[in-house]
C-alpha positions, 0 to 999 in steps of 0.5 A: 500500500502506497502511503504519503507522509504529511511532510511529503504532501506539504512539499508537493502542495506548498509550491503550488498553492501560494502561486494559485492564491496570488493568481486567483486574486489577480483574476478576481480584481483585474479588468476583463478577467474579473468580469461577471461574464467570466465564470467563477469555475473557469477563473479558478481553473485558469488560476490553477493552470497558470500556477501549475505551468509557472512552476519551472520559472518560479524556482525554489519556493519556501515550503510553508505548511497549511498548519504552520504559524506562517500560513496565515501571513502567507495567505494575506501576502498572496491575496494582497499582492494579487489584489494590488496587481489587479488594482494597478491595472484597474487604475489604468482603465480608471485614468482613461475613463477620467479623461472621458469624464472630463471631456464629457463634462466640457462637451455638455454630456455629463448628464448622459450617464449609464449604469455599468453592470460590470462595475455596479457604477454609473458613468457618462457616455464619453467615459464609458466609450473611452473605457470600452476603447481601452478594453479593446486596446487591452485585449489587442495589445495582449494586456492579459498576457502582460498581467500574467507575466507580472504575476510570475515576475512578482514572485522574484520581487515579492517572494512567498513569506508573511511580510505583506506590509513590507511588500505593500511599501515596496509597491507604492501603489498610492504613488502609482495611482497619483501618476496614472490619474495625472496621465488621465488628465494629460490624455484629456488635455487636447480635447479640453483645450479645443473646447476651451477655445470653442467656449471662448469663441462663443463668449465673444459671439455673445458679447458681439451679438447679444440678440443671439441665443447663445444657449441654442447654438452653444450645445451643438457647437461644443458637441461638434468640437468635442466629437472632432477632438475625440476623432483626432485623439482616439487614434493616438490613444494606444501609446499612452495606454501602453505606457500606463500599462508598462508603468503599472506592471513595472512596479511588480518587478518586471522592469 
């Protein structure tokens, strides 16, 4: 009869269970992969497959048994690092959506809001359009593969232990979010500049010809200028999105 000791089972399962938890946390929080249309069972199976396929590249991992005192700290670290990776990628999407919110507010479309069932939040039409465009770019640029690569390389920068707070300090997610939101405002700057000049021209027209109803012509003018700005800006959106993605992923040891 073949028997296995607890030490043997721990040595076999420990290198697999910790990458599995970290990958599952990423798949739970990252855009696209955390969508409600992605079944939970498929998400768990994909996380297990990634953890199993990554074993040759992870090297020697510390053996931490499930009954050891360090197990709880290791669980917190894996879940925390995985959620941080997913949050960083989500901030990239939020930065582009912020650009859409600012542009939509300047265009006068801030009242046109829709409910997003995937995020359980309301967003304006322009912000949602920018978000969907970023989603397509994420898939086309193999962003999902970049996320999985960040998970694998994160084990070199943040090896498996119970020091979650030290790993959180090294990642500097707060500074990363500030930089990405500043980049979102830079993305919206061309459209905001065009709309500012349009509003300035409308203000001059209202002073020169007071009898003209500026409210009747102002909305079509700003809407047209905003759509022209979107048509000019969107073809160049791939470079800032790729730069933001690379900046977010470099924080986890892939740079």
